[in-house]
N, C-alpha and C positions, 0 to 999 in steps of 0.2 A: 718733784716740785711742780712739773707741768700737770701731772695727773691730779695732784691735790688742788691746783688752780681750777682744773676742769670740774672736779667734783664740787668745789666750792661754788662755782658759777651755777652748776646744776642744782646744788642745794638751795642757793638763793632763789632760783626759779621755783623749786618745789615748795619752799617755805611760803611763797606768795599764794600757792594753791592749797598746801597742807601746813598750816601753822604748827610749830613744835616739832618738825621733822629734823632729827639730828643727822650728822655726817655718817655715822655708823648705820643708821636706818636706811639712808639713801643708798649706801653701798649694798646693803642686803637686797633692797628692791631691785637694783640694777642687775645683781647676780641672778636673782630669781627670774627676771625677764629673759636673760640670756639662756638660762637652762630650759625654760619653757619653749623658746624658739628652737633650740637644739633638739629637744624631744619631739617637737612637731615635725621637724625635718626628717628625723629618723623614722617616724611613723609613716610619713608620706613615701619615703624610699622603700620601706618594707611593703607597703600596699602595692606599689608599682611592681615590685619583684614577684609578689604573690600572683597578681593578675597575669603577668607575663608567663609565669610558670604554668598557670591553668590553660592559657591559650596554646602554648607549645604542646602540652600533654593532650589537649583535645585534637589538635591537628595530627599528632602522631597516631592517635586512636583511629581517626577517620581514614588515614592512609592505610593502616593495617586492615581495617574492615573492608575497604575497597579491594585490597589485594586478595583477601580471603574470598570475597564474592567472585572475583575474576577466576581464581583457581577452581572454585566450586563449579562455576559455569562451564569452564573448559573441561573438567573431568567428567561432567555429566553427559557430554556428547562424545566421550571417548577420545579426546585429543591428547596428544603427548607434546612435550616441549621440544621434541626432536623434529622429524620430518613433517609432522602434522601441522606445524605452525610456520609462519613465514618470518625469516630473520630480519635484521635491521640493516640500515646503511644503504638503501637503494633509492631510486628516484621516487619522489612524492608526486603521484599522478593527479592529485587534487588540483594542481595548478596547470595541468596540460590539457589542451584542446586537441581537436583532430589533427591539426597541422603540427602540433608540438610533440605529440606522443612519439611519432616516428623519429624525432630528433633527440629523445631522451637517452641518457647513457645506457639504459638497460635494453634498448631495442636496436635491432639491426635494420638495414634498409628495407627489408621485406615486411616489417611490422611484427616480426617474431621477437619474443622475449629472449634477450641474451643474458639474463640473470638479474636485470634491474627490477622487474616486477616481482620476482621471487623474493626479493629482499624487502618488499613493502611491509612496514610495521603495522599497517592498518588493516590488513586483510588476512584471514585465516584460510588455509587451503583445506579442502574436504578430505574425508577418509573415503576409502572404497568400501563397497558392501553396505551392511547395515550400520546406520549411525549409532543405534543403540547397542550394537554388538551382539544381539540375541536374534539369530535368524528365525528361531521357532516362534518368536513373538510377533512377527510381521503380519499385517492384515492381508486379506485377499480381496482386492477391490472388485466391485460389481462390473460386469461386462456392459458394453455400450448398448447392445440390443435390449437387455433387461431395463436399462435406464430409459430408453425411448418408450417402452411400454408404460413405465411409470409416469412419463411425461403426460400422456393422455389422461391417466387417472387423476393426477394432481390438478390439472387444468379444469377437469370436470367438477372438482370440488372447490374451485376458486370462488371467492365471494363476489367477483365481478365477471361472470360469464356473459359478455355482451352478445355472444352468438345466440344464446337462448332467448334473450330479449328481442333480438331481430326476428328470430323465427316466430315468436308469438305474435308479432305485429304482422308479418307477411302471411301468416296462416289464416288471416281473416278472409271471409267470403268475398268481400269487395273492399278494395283499398281506396280510401279517400285521399285528398291532397294533404289533409291533416296527418294521416297515417304515414305518408311519405316524409313529411317533415319530422315526424317522430323517429323514423328510421335514420335520417341524417343526424338528428340530435343525439341519438344513441351512439352512432359512430364517432361523433366529435367528443362526446363525454368519455368514450373508451380510448381516447388518445390516438385515433387512427390518422388524424390530420385532415385539414380542410380539402386539399386537392384529392387525396385518396378517397375521402368520404363522398365527394361529389361524383367521382368516377364510378364508385361502387353503386351509388343510388341510380345513376343513369343506366348502368348495366342491368340492374335488377328491374327497372321500369320497362326495359325493352325485352325482357326475358318472358317468353310465352308461358313458361312453367310457373311463373309467379302471377302474372296478370290474367292468364287464361284458364286456370284451374284452381280448385280449392283442395286438391289432394295434398295431404301433409307431406307425404314422401317426395312428391315432385317439388314442392316448395323448398323442402330441406335440401334436396339435391342441387337445386338452382342456387340456393344461398351458399352451399358448400363449395360449388365450383367457382363462384365469383370470389369468395374469400381466398381460396387456394390461389387463384389467379393474382389477387392483390398481394398475397404473401410471397408470390413468385417461387413456386416450387422448383423451377428449372435452375435456380441459382446454384453455383458451385459452393457448397457449404463445407466441404472437406478442409480440415486444417492442412496447411502446406506441408507439415511434417509427415502427413499420412499419404501424400500423393506419390505416385511412382516417380522415381528419379529425384526425390527430394534431397537437398543437400544434407550432409551428415558431418557434424551435429547440426540439427535445425535449431535456430535460435528464435525464441518467442519472448517479446517484451510486453509486459502487462502494464497498461496505463489507465488513468482515470482520476476523478476528483476524490476528495476525502470521503470516506464512509460508504463507498460503493461495494466494498468487499473484495479488493484486489488480492490481498494476501491470502484470504480464504480461497478465492477462486484459483490462485496459483497452486495452492496445496491440493485442491480437488482435481485440478487438471493433471498434476503429476500422478495422482492415483489413476486417472483415466488412461494415461499412457502406460503405466505399469500393468494395468489390466489387459492391455493389448500386447504385452510382452516386450515393451521398449525400455531401454535404459535411460534414466533421467537424471539430470543435475539441476538443483535450484540455486539461484543467486539472490541473496537478501540485500538488494540495492536500496531498500527503504531504510536509510540510516538515521532518519529524523524521528520517526514515531517510536516511542519507548516500547520495548519488547516485541517489535515487529520481526526481528531476526529470530528471536526465541520462538515466536509463533510459527514461523516457517520451518524451523528445525523440528518442532513437534510434529508438523505434518509430514516432513521427510522421514522422521524416525519410524513412523508407523508402517512405511512401505519400503524401507531400506534405501531411501534416496539421499545422497550426500548434499550438503548445503555449504556454499561459500558465503561467508559473512565478514563484516568488519569487526575488529576487536573492541571498538568503542563506538558509542552513539555519536552521531554528528560527523562521521567520517565522510569523505567524498564518495558519493554513490558511483561515479564513473570508474573509480579505482576498483570497486567491487566487481562491476560489470567486466572490466578489462581482465582481472584475474580469473573470474569465472569462465570467460570465453577461452582463455588460455588453457585452463585446466580441462574444460570440456573437450577441447581439441586434442590434448595430450592423452586423455583417457578414452577418446573415441566413443563418447556416449551418443545415443540417438537424438536426444532432445535436451536443450538447455532452456530453462524458463527463468527469466529475469523479472523479479518483482520490484516495482519502483514506488516511491513515496507518492501519496495522494497530493494533489496540488489544485489550486483554484485556476480555472481556465482564463481568468483575467489578470493573472500575474505573469507578465512576459518573461521575467528572469527565471521563474520556475519552469515555464514551458521551454525556454531555450536550453535548460539543463537536460531535458529529455533528448533533445537533438544531440547534445554532447555525449550522453550515454550511448546513443546509437552509433555515433561516429567512432568513439573509442572502442566499442565492441567490435565494429567492423574492421579494426586493425588486425583482429585475429580470425573472425568468422563473419560471414554475411548474415544479416538479420533477415530471416525468411518470413516472419510474422510479427505484426504489432496488433494486439487485441485490446480494444477499448472496453472496459468494464463499466456498464451503465446500470444504475439502480432502476428497475422497471417501474417502481412505485412513484418515481419523480415525474413520469409522463413527459409532456412536451417541454418541461424545464430542462430535461436532459438533452434535448436537441441542440440547445445553444452550446452546452459543454462539448457535445460530440463534434460539432463543426470546428471549434477551435483546436481540439486535439487532432482532428484530421488534417488541418492546415499545418500544425506545428511539427508533426512527426510522421504523418502518412499512415493511416491505419488500414489494415487488410481485412478486419472482421470485427464483429461486436459480440460481447458476452453480456446477456441480460441476466443480472442477478435478481433474486427475490421476485421471480415471475409468479410464484404462487401467492396465496393470501390476498392482499389488497390491490395487487397489480391489475391494471385494466386490460392488458393484452394487446390493445391496438397499437402500442408503441412499436411492436414488431414490424408493422406495416410502415409506419411513418419514418422510423429510423433508417430503413432500407431505401425508401424513396428519397430521403433528404441527402443521405451520405453516398448512396450508390455502392455500398458494400453490404455483404450479407450478414445476417445474424447467424453465427456459427455454433454458439453454445448458449444454454439457458440454465440458470440456477433454479432449482425446484424446492429447496428447503434448507434446513440446517444440518442435515445428515452429511457424513463424509463423502458419500457417493451420490449426493443430490445435485450433480452437474451432468447434463446430458447433451449430446449432439442435437442440434435443432433440426426437427423434421417437420416440414410445412404441413403435410397432410395430417400427421398426428396432432399437431397444434390445432388445426381447424376442427378436427373431430373432437378434441378435448373441449373447446369453447362452445361447441354445438351440443355436447352430450347433456 
C-alpha cells in the first residue's frame, strides 16, 4: 500500500512533465534507471580492477628485470654469492662519522672490524687476482721511463707551446720595451700567473745571455734555465707510496670537481703502479655518478686489480672506503687507490664528506696521499677549486689531466706557487698509459721544442 502510494505520487509528478504516462510505464522507467545505475557501477568496478592488475604486473616485471641486471653485473666480474659478497645484518656505516665508527657494534676499540663491516649489505668485497679471471688477457702497462719520454714529445705537439712564442720574441737582435710587454702578456695568457710572470720577466731582463747577445742557443738556454727555475725542478715529486719506508698499504685518495677525469686517472694510476710491480686495490667510492664503479672495474680488470664497490648507486661512500681499507690491510696490498665523487668546491656539505671519507679510512689505515685532479685546460679557474680542496682535506700533490691539446702549460707553474704542493703526475692523452710522472726538465724542453 505504501509502495503504491509512493508510485502514485511519483506518477502525479511525472504526469505533470509527461502527460499520458501510466502507472505501469512509470514502473518500467524506474526499473530501467536502477538497472542502468547498477551496470554503470559494475563497469567502474571492473575498470578499477583492470588498472590495479596492470600496475601490479608492471611493478613485478620491473622487480624481476632489476634482479636480473644485478645478477648479470655480479657474474660479469666473477663474484659469487658466497665469500665474494658481504652478508647482511651489520652496522650501517652511512650514519657514522669518525667518532662513531669506533663505537659501532662491528668494531673493537682499536678500530679493527670485529665482524660488523663484513656484514654491510651495501659493499662488495673484492676477489684476488684477475677480476676477469683470465690471466692471459691482462695488459702489460708501459714503464715510467717510457712515459716521460713521450711527455716531451706530446708537449712539443701541443697547440699552445708558449715556450716557442717566448723564444721567438727573445731571439730578436734588440729587445724594446714593447717586446718585454709581449713577453709578460704571453706568460699571462699561458696561465703562468701574475706574480710568477713578473718574476720571470725580471729574471730574463737581468740575464746577460738574453740582453747581451743575439745567439739563438744562448737565448734558448737562458729561457730554459729560467723556466726550469720557475717550475721548481728541486721539488720532491715522488708519490709517497714509492718512497723508501712508505707505509704499506699506502692509501691514495683522488679528489676534484666534476669532469676533471678522477676515475680515469685512478684507473691509469693503478696501471702505473702495476708496471712498477706493485700490488694494487681500487675502491669505487664515487657512488653517485651512474656507472662510475663499472668504469673503475673495467680499468681494474685489464691489469688484474680488484675493486671494492657498493652494490647499489647512492650508497654511502664512506662505507666503501672503510671496507676497502679493511680489505687492503687484510690482503697486504702495496697501494689502495680510493676514487671519490666529483663535487663543486662551493658546496660545504660535499666537501665535509671528503673529510669523513678520510677519517673513516684512517680507522684502518693512515692516508698517505691525497691527489687533487685538475683539468689543465681550465687554467686559472682551476686555482679557486684547488685552494678550497686544499683547505678541506689537505692535498699532498696535483695531477694535471688533459695537459696535451689546448692546455696552456703555464698552470704547472701557478698551481705550485699558489698551493705550495708539487705537480706529481700529468695526463697526456686518452690512451690507457697516457699518465706520466711529472719531470720539470722534460716539461720545459717540450714547450720549447
